C-alpha positions in Angstrom: 28.1 61.0 -4.0 24.5 59.7 -5.0 21.7 61.1 -2.8 19.1 58.8 -1.7 15.5 59.3 -2.9 13.4 60.5 0.1 10.0 58.7 0.5 7.8 60.0 3.6 10.8 60.8 5.3 12.6 57.5 4.8 15.6 57.1 2.6 15.2 54.6 -0.1 17.4 53.1 -2.6 15.7 51.5 -5.8 18.1 48.5 -6.2 17.5 47.7 -2.7 13.9 48.1 -2.7 13.6 45.9 -5.8 15.8 43.1 -4.4 13.8 43.1 -1.0 10.5 42.9 -2.7 11.7 40.2 -5.2 13.3 38.3 -1.9 9.8 38.7 0.0 8.0 37.3 -3.0 10.1 34.5 -3.4 10.2 33.6 0.4 6.4 33.7 0.4 5.9 31.6 -2.5 8.4 29.0 -1.2 6.8 29.1 2.0 3.3 29.0 1.0 4.3 25.9 -1.6 6.0 24.1 1.3 3.1 24.5 3.6 0.6 23.5 1.1 2.7 20.3 0.1 3.0 19.1 3.9 -0.6 19.7 4.8 -1.8 18.3 1.6 0.1 15.1 2.5 -1.0 15.2 6.1 -4.5 15.8 5.2 -5.2 13.1 3.0 -6.6 10.1 4.8 -6.6 6.8 3.0 -10.1 4.8 2.5 -10.5 2.3 5.3 -11.9 -1.3 4.5 -13.7 -2.8 7.2 -15.0 -6.5 7.9 -16.3 -7.9 11.2 -12.8 -9.1 12.0 -10.4 -6.5 10.9 -9.9 -3.5 9.1 -7.2 -2.1 6.7 -6.2 1.1 4.8 -6.6 0.9 1.0 -3.7 1.5 -1.1 -4.4 4.6 -3.2 -6.9 3.6 -6.1 -7.7 0.1 -4.4 -11.3 -0.6 -3.6 -12.7 -3.9 -2.1 -16.1 -5.6 -1.6 -17.4 -8.6 -0.3 -17.9 -11.7 -2.6 -19.8 -14.4 -0.5 -17.1 -15.8 1.8 -14.0 -13.5 0.8 -13.1 -10.3 -0.1 -12.0 -9.2 -3.8 -9.8 -5.9 -3.8 -8.9 -4.1 -7.1 -6.9 -1.1 -8.3 -9.9 1.3 -9.7 -9.5 2.4 -13.4 -7.1 -0.2 -14.5 -7.7 -3.5 -16.5 -9.2 -6.0 -14.2 -7.4 -9.0 -16.1 -4.3 -7.6 -15.0 -4.4 -7.9 -11.3 -6.8 -9.1 -8.3 -6.3 -9.5 -4.7 -8.3 -11.8 -2.5 -8.7 -11.4 1.1 -9.9 -14.6 3.1 -10.2 -15.4 6.6 -11.1 -18.5 8.6 -11.7 -18.9 12.3 -8.5 -20.0 13.8 -8.0 -23.6 15.0 -5.0 -25.3 16.8 -3.9 -26.2 13.2 -3.6 -22.4 12.3 -0.1 -21.0 13.0 2.6 -18.9 11.2 4.6 -21.9 11.0 2.0 -24.1 9.2 1.0 -21.2 6.9 4.9 -20.8 6.0 5.2 -24.8 5.5 2.0 -24.6 3.1 3.3 -21.7 1.0 6.9 -23.1 0.5 5.2 -26.0 -1.5 4.6 -25.6 -5.3 1.0 -25.4 -6.3 -1.0 -26.9 -8.9 -4.1 -24.5 -10.2 -6.1 -27.2 -11.2 -7.7 -27.3 -14.7 -6.5 -23.5 -15.1 -2.9 -24.3 -14.1 -2.2 -28.0 -14.1 1.7 -27.8 -13.9 3.4 -27.1 -10.7 4.1 -23.2 -9.7 7.6 -22.2 -9.5 8.3 -20.7 -5.8 10.4 -17.8 -5.6 10.7 -17.5 -2.0 8.8 -17.9 1.5 9.6 -16.3 4.4 8.5 -14.4 7.6 8.3 -10.9 7.6 7.1 -7.9 9.8 4.6 -5.6 8.8 3.4 -3.1 10.9 2.8 -4.5 14.5 2.5 -8.0 13.0 4.3 -10.8 12.0 3.4 -12.3 8.5 4.6 -14.8 6.4 4.7 -14.0 2.4 5.5 -16.1 -0.5 5.8 -15.6 -4.2 5.0 -18.2 -6.7 4.7 -18.0 -10.8 1.9 -19.8 -12.3 0.4 -21.0 -9.1 -3.4 -19.5 -9.5 -3.5 -18.2 -13.2 -1.3 -18.9 -16.2 1.7 -16.5 -17.0 0.8 -14.9 -13.5 2.6 -14.5 -10.4 0.7 -14.8 -7.1 1.8 -13.4 -3.8 0.4 -14.9 -0.6 0.8 -12.7 2.6 -0.8 -14.4 5.9 -1.1 -14.1 9.7 -3.2 -15.1 12.4 -4.9 -13.5 15.2 -6.3 -14.8 18.5 -9.6 -15.5 16.5 -8.7 -15.7 12.7 -6.3 -16.5 10.1 -6.0 -13.9 7.5 -4.9 -14.5 3.8 -4.1 -12.1 1.3 -3.4 -13.2 -2.4 -2.7 -11.1 -5.2 -2.4 -12.5 -8.8 -0.9 -10.0 -11.2 1.0 -10.2 -14.6 4.8 -10.1 -14.0 5.0 -6.7 -15.4 2.8 -5.2 -12.8 3.8 -7.2 -9.6 6.4 -5.0 -8.0 4.3 -2.2 -7.7 1.4 -4.0 -6.9 3.1 -6.5 -4.2 4.2 -3.0 -2.3 0.8 -1.7 -2.4 -0.5 -5.0 -0.8 2.4 -4.8 1.6 1.1 -1.1 2.4 -2.5 -2.5 3.1 -1.0 -5.5 5.2 0.8 -3.1 7.4 -2.1 -1.2 8.2 -4.4 -4.2 9.3 -5.8 -3.9 12.7 -7.9 -6.7 14.4 -10.9 -6.7 16.4 -10.3 -9.0 19.4 -12.9 -10.0 22.1 
């Protein structure tokens, strides 16, 4: 029979002590890492872009600025020729409705001198983003040759809002997801 070692009046088994210390340190590391991850995610606030009529949270890496009558949004640090999002708004009239917008974005478009041929429409439909109903459509070649353009439009009691994202087809999926995230966070200012 092995006699336990005595330390300050307590019996201590070296293997037990070593196992206890390793388990304790691993637990502290795991709990600390989990807390850092959780609080790091919760603590990150996305930047908010505000206009006189609405605001929305920018997707990570995006920035917007006013350019005359519209707002131009771009992903920071990327080649600006690969994608651009334009946010336009207009004072709402009786002709501005989701049904009217849906009919408009269902039609192939010609881009004028840049794109004389008609665009190819992949889809046009109603969707729900956040607490608002939107219409969305995807066209190839409607604004810029060899680029896809994603349209996302809605109305409030005061204005019609249109997001237009033109991007190279290879980047479309990720950037459309970012644009939907921004659209879902739109909050409008009502009188």
